C-alpha positions as CSV (number, residue, x, y, z in Angstrom):
1,M,129.1,-13.5,237.9
2,I,132.3,-13.8,236.0
3,R,133.0,-10.1,236.3
4,E,132.6,-10.2,240.0
5,F,135.0,-13.1,240.2
6,L,137.6,-11.2,238.1
7,V,137.2,-8.2,240.3
8,R,138.0,-10.3,243.3
9,V,141.0,-11.9,241.6
10,G,142.2,-8.4,240.7
11,T,142.0,-7.4,244.4
12,F,143.9,-10.6,245.3
13,F,146.7,-9.7,242.8
14,I,146.9,-6.1,244.2
15,L,147.2,-7.4,247.8
16,I,149.9,-10.0,246.7
17,G,151.7,-7.2,244.8
18,I,151.7,-5.0,247.9
19,G,153.1,-8.0,250.0
20,I,155.9,-8.6,247.5
21,L,156.7,-4.9,247.4
22,V,157.1,-5.0,251.2
23,L,159.5,-8.0,250.7
24,F,161.5,-5.9,248.2
25,I,161.7,-3.0,250.7
26,A,162.8,-5.4,253.4
27,S,165.5,-6.9,251.2
28,D,166.7,-3.4,250.2
29,S,166.9,-2.3,253.8
30,A,168.9,-5.5,254.6
31,G,171.5,-4.5,252.1
32,G,170.9,-7.0,249.3
33,A,168.2,-5.6,247.1
34,N,166.5,-8.3,245.1
35,F,165.0,-6.6,242.1
36,D,163.0,-9.7,241.2
37,Y,160.7,-8.8,244.0
38,L,160.2,-5.4,242.6
39,F,159.5,-6.8,239.1
40,W,156.9,-9.3,240.4
41,A,155.3,-6.7,242.6
42,V,154.8,-4.2,239.8
43,L,153.6,-6.8,237.4
44,S,151.0,-8.2,239.9
45,I,149.8,-4.8,240.8
46,I,149.3,-3.8,237.2
47,V,147.4,-7.1,236.4
48,G,145.3,-6.5,239.5
49,F,144.4,-3.0,238.5
50,F,143.6,-4.2,235.0
51,L,141.2,-6.8,236.4
52,R,139.6,-4.5,238.8
53,H,139.0,-1.9,236.1
54,R,136.3,-4.1,234.7
55,R,134.1,-3.4,237.7
56,E,130.9,-1.5,237.0
57,A,130.2,1.7,238.9
58,A,128.3,1.1,242.1
59,A,124.9,2.6,242.5
60,P,124.9,5.6,244.8
61,A,124.1,4.8,248.4
62,E,121.0,6.2,250.0
63,R,122.6,6.5,253.4
64,F,123.0,10.2,253.4
65,S,119.9,11.2,251.4
66,L,118.6,13.4,254.2
67,L,121.9,15.3,254.3
68,R,121.9,15.7,250.6
69,G,118.4,17.1,250.6
70,I,119.3,19.6,253.3
71,R,122.4,20.6,251.4
72,R,120.5,20.9,248.1
73,R,117.9,23.2,249.7
74,G,120.6,25.4,251.1
75,R,122.1,26.0,247.7
76,E,118.8,27.1,246.2
77,P,118.5,30.9,245.9
78,K,116.6,32.4,248.8
79,E,113.5,34.5,247.9
80,R,113.3,38.0,249.2
81,R,110.2,38.9,251.1
């Protein structure tokens, strides 16, 4: 449960970092680049990726199992008659 919470907090930090990065780009295009925005954006994105990295790999989805089976049968060598 704590891991799931940390993954969500990591996603939050990534989104906040992207928002702050947009603010930096806007301040740069206005002519007065505020590099504090860039620093906080990079820092929050790094922390977000660090927290999201703790996520365990998801189990493979069974949505396309029929297509995988057809594709697997197509790869098998065909017998000569």
